[in-house]
Structures are given as structure tokens and as C-alpha cells.
C-alpha positions as CSV (number, residue, x, y, z in Angstrom):
1,M,0.5,5.2,-18.3
2,K,-3.1,3.1,-18.5
3,I,-3.3,0.8,-15.6
4,E,-5.8,-2.0,-15.3
5,C,-7.4,-2.9,-12.2
6,I,-8.1,-6.7,-12.3
7,L,-10.7,-6.8,-9.4
8,H,-14.1,-5.5,-10.8
9,R,-16.7,-3.4,-9.0
10,P,-19.9,-2.2,-10.3
11,G,-19.3,1.4,-10.8
12,G,-15.5,1.0,-10.8
13,S,-12.7,1.1,-8.2
14,L,-11.9,4.4,-6.6
15,V,-8.1,4.2,-5.3
16,Q,-6.5,6.9,-3.4
17,L,-2.9,7.4,-3.5
18,E,-0.7,9.8,-1.3
19,A,2.6,11.8,-1.9
20,P,1.0,13.9,-4.0
21,R,-2.6,13.0,-3.1
22,V,-4.3,11.6,-6.0
23,E,-7.6,9.9,-6.5
24,Y,-7.8,7.8,-9.6
25,H,-11.0,6.1,-11.0
26,F,-10.3,2.5,-12.8
27,K,-13.5,2.0,-14.9
28,P,-14.6,0.4,-18.3
29,S,-15.1,3.0,-21.2
30,D,-17.8,2.4,-24.5
31,A,-14.0,1.5,-26.0
32,D,-12.8,-0.9,-23.7
33,P,-14.5,-3.3,-21.3
34,R,-11.3,-3.3,-18.9
35,H,-11.3,-1.2,-15.9
36,I,-8.6,1.6,-16.6
37,A,-7.3,4.6,-15.3
38,E,-4.8,6.7,-16.6
39,V,-1.5,7.0,-13.8
40,A,1.0,9.9,-14.3
41,D,3.2,9.7,-11.1
42,S,5.7,7.3,-11.2
43,S,5.6,6.6,-7.5
44,H,2.1,5.7,-7.9
45,I,3.0,3.8,-10.9
46,S,5.7,1.7,-9.1
47,T,3.2,1.2,-5.8
48,L,0.4,0.0,-7.9
49,L,2.3,-2.5,-10.5
50,R,3.4,-3.8,-7.1
51,I,0.4,-5.0,-6.4
52,T,0.0,-7.8,-8.8
53,E,-3.2,-9.6,-7.4
54,G,-5.2,-6.3,-8.0
55,Y,-3.4,-4.2,-11.0
56,R,-1.3,-4.5,-14.2
57,S,-0.1,-2.5,-17.3
58,A,-3.2,-1.9,-19.4
59,E,-0.3,-0.9,-22.4
60,T,1.4,-4.0,-22.9
61,E,0.5,-7.8,-23.4
62,Q,0.9,-9.7,-20.4
63,K,3.9,-12.1,-20.9
64,E,4.1,-15.8,-18.9
65,E,5.2,-15.3,-15.2
66,K,8.6,-15.9,-15.2
67,P,9.9,-18.9,-12.8
68,R,11.3,-17.4,-9.3
69,A,14.8,-17.5,-8.9
70,Q,16.4,-20.7,-7.8
71,V,18.2,-19.5,-4.5
72,T,15.2,-19.5,-1.7
73,L,15.1,-16.3,-0.2
74,T,15.1,-15.9,3.7
75,A,12.3,-14.9,4.9
76,S,11.8,-12.9,8.4
77,A,10.2,-15.3,11.4
78,L,8.6,-11.5,12.7
79,H,6.1,-11.4,9.8
80,N,2.8,-13.0,8.9
81,P,3.0,-15.4,6.1
82,I,-0.1,-13.4,4.4
83,Y,-1.0,-9.8,4.4
84,N,-4.3,-8.1,3.2
85,I,-3.3,-5.4,1.1
86,P,-5.4,-2.7,-1.2
87,G,-6.7,-4.8,-4.1
88,G,-6.4,-8.2,-2.2
89,T,-3.9,-10.5,-0.7
90,I,0.0,-11.0,-0.5
91,V,1.7,-13.8,1.1
92,L,5.5,-13.1,2.6
93,A,7.4,-14.8,0.1
94,D,6.5,-12.3,-2.7
95,V,6.8,-9.3,-0.3
96,V,10.5,-10.8,0.3
97,E,10.9,-10.9,-3.2
98,M,10.0,-7.5,-3.8
99,A,12.5,-6.6,-1.0
100,Q,15.5,-8.3,-2.0
101,K,15.2,-6.9,-5.4
102,D,15.0,-3.1,-3.8
103,S,17.4,-3.9,-1.4
104,G,19.9,-4.3,-4.9
105,L,21.4,-7.7,-3.5
106,S,21.7,-10.9,-5.2
107,P,19.8,-13.6,-3.4
108,E,22.8,-15.3,-2.0
109,D,23.8,-11.6,-0.6
110,W,20.2,-11.3,1.0
111,N,20.4,-14.6,2.7
112,D,23.4,-13.5,4.4
113,L,22.0,-10.1,5.8
114,D,21.0,-10.2,9.4
115,D,17.6,-10.2,10.6
116,Q,17.7,-6.6,11.4
117,D,18.1,-5.6,8.0
118,R,16.0,-8.1,6.2
119,T,13.1,-7.0,8.5
120,E,13.7,-3.2,7.7
121,W,13.5,-4.1,4.0
122,I,10.5,-6.0,4.5
123,D,8.7,-3.5,6.3
124,Q,9.5,-0.8,4.1
125,V,7.8,-2.5,1.1
126,L,4.5,-3.8,3.5
127,L,4.4,0.1,3.9
128,E,4.4,1.1,0.5
129,L,1.7,-1.7,-0.3
130,Q,-0.5,-0.5,2.0
131,A,-0.4,3.1,1.3
132,T,-3.1,2.6,-1.5
133,V,-6.6,3.4,0.0
134,P,-9.8,2.3,-1.7
135,A,-12.6,3.9,-1.4
136,A,-15.5,1.3,-0.2
137,P,-17.6,-0.1,-3.3
138,T,-20.5,1.7,-2.0
139,E,-19.5,4.9,-2.2
140,I,-18.0,4.5,-5.6
141,A,-21.8,4.5,-7.0
142,G,-22.5,7.3,-4.6
143,T,-24.4,5.9,-2.1
144,P,-23.1,5.7,1.5
145,A,-22.2,2.6,3.1
146,A,-25.2,1.4,5.8
147,K,-24.1,0.2,8.8
148,S,-24.8,-3.6,9.8
149,D,-27.4,-4.4,12.6
150,E,-24.4,-5.7,14.3
151,E,-22.0,-2.9,13.8
152,S,-25.0,-0.6,15.1
153,E,-25.1,-2.5,17.9
154,E,-21.4,-2.6,18.8
155,S,-21.0,1.1,18.0
156,A,-23.7,1.5,20.6
157,E,-22.5,-0.6,23.3
158,T,-19.2,0.8,22.9
159,P,-18.1,3.7,25.9
160,A,-17.1,7.0,25.1
161,D,-13.4,7.5,25.3
162,D,-11.3,10.3,26.2
163,G,-11.3,11.7,23.1
164,Q,-7.8,10.1,22.4
165,A,-8.8,7.7,19.9
166,G,-10.9,10.8,17.8
167,D,-7.7,12.7,17.8
168,D,-5.5,9.6,16.4
169,N,-8.2,8.8,13.3
170,A,-8.1,12.6,13.1
171,A,-4.2,12.1,12.8
172,N,-4.3,9.4,10.4
173,G,-7.7,9.9,8.6
174,P,-7.6,9.7,4.7
175,D,-8.9,13.2,4.8
176,Q,-5.7,14.4,6.8
177,I,-3.5,16.4,4.3
178,D,0.2,16.7,5.2
179,T,2.0,19.4,4.8
180,E,5.2,19.7,3.2
181,D,7.4,20.7,5.8
182,E,6.2,18.1,8.2
183,L,6.6,15.4,5.4
184,E,10.4,17.0,4.9
185,T,10.9,16.7,8.8
186,L,10.0,13.3,9.2
187,R,11.4,12.1,5.8
188,A,14.6,13.8,7.2
189,E,14.5,11.8,10.4
190,Y,13.7,8.7,8.7
191,K,16.6,8.8,6.9
192,K,18.9,9.5,10.3
193,V,17.2,6.3,11.5
194,F,17.2,3.9,8.7
195,K,20.3,5.6,6.6
196,R,18.0,5.9,3.4
197,N,15.3,7.5,1.9
198,P,11.6,6.6,2.7
199,A,9.4,5.3,-0.2
200,K,7.8,8.4,-1.7
201,S,3.9,7.2,-1.1
202,M,5.1,6.9,2.5
203,T,2.4,9.6,4.3
204,A,3.2,11.5,7.8
205,A,1.5,8.4,9.5
206,N,3.4,5.8,8.0
207,L,6.7,7.6,8.6
208,K,5.7,8.1,12.2
209,R,5.1,4.5,12.6
210,A,8.1,3.4,11.1
211,I,10.5,5.9,13.4
212,S,8.5,5.3,16.4
213,E,8.9,1.2,15.7
214,A,12.8,1.3,14.7
């Protein structure tokens, strides 16, 4: 499926998605000025199209936005009113609407859920939305991003730690490839904790965090 990146950057936008790990380059062509990439994996298509402020289908005409449901969906007091996600920002109300649709419940039944269940559904959507890892615009053009003077000074003034932070970064960094065995084990543990399967796009780091915070 052809998907368009609405946000235009010089050289296009590189976006990396997990499970399976694929890097997509949204860029214009001689025949089409839109920033488009071909996305074949169904879970990647779903993840990108959720981010309505950053992506949309390039194969269909854009229809007028449908009005929101008349019933006001109950949100969660534990979540922030707005979140930064790859491609832009998203307000909690939109996340709650996605979670309600994923749950398969009517707006009325959603509002009747207890806070714990609503929080879990909302957390699941946020994990999926934050699973994309866009490259910095300077990296797209092939030029390493230079640190600002302020960043360099902060880096110089920061004392070396005991190596724990480095280990954490190695475990969660974009270059870490999750093995199938590890993912299967974590998915099974997630299902045992939350009584449902995790999203296909969730990485080992995402799964570990969700399980540890349950």
C-alpha cells in the first residue's frame, strides 16, 4: 500500500518500524511531488495510518473527516492531555477514541469500564503509536547531526556513570535486533498479564516496560 507522509522534510523522511524491522523512505518522485513510500506489512500500515497528523493513504481520495460520536468517551486521569509521537503530536481524546475502537466496545460500554481496564487499552495504543523511530532530518541527507554548543557543554559536564545507562541504551537502542525467541517469550508473558495478545509492532523493550509497569 502506498502511504503519504504529510510532513515534508528536505530529502524526505526515513521511518523505521519493528516486528519485522523495516526502514521506509517517504520521498517525492519525478511523477509525484508527494512524499510517498510503499508499505507492505499490515501491522506497519495500521501503525502509520493511526498517526493521522503525519501519515495518510496515498491511494484513495481524502474524505471529509467524520464527526465524533455523540457520546463523550471517558478518558483517564493517569495520562497526559497531549503526547509527542513520531510525525507530530496527538491529544489524549484521539488516543482514547482509538482505544475504544480497538476494544470493540460501544461508547456506552467503554464508559462503563473500570479505570484499570481503560488505562490498559489506552497504554496499548500509546505503545503502538510510539513504536515508530523516525530518523533525524540531517541523517536523511547523509550528514551526521552536529551537537549544539549547549549540548556539548552538558555532555562534558556530565560525570561518567557505572555503565548502567550504557547497558540500558544498548538494550533499547534502534540498533538492537530482538530475537524471535525473546519476543515469543515476552509476548506469552504479556498475554498472561493482560489477558490479550500484544500488538505486532511492540518491541522487546516495549513489552518489558508494559509487563514491569503492570
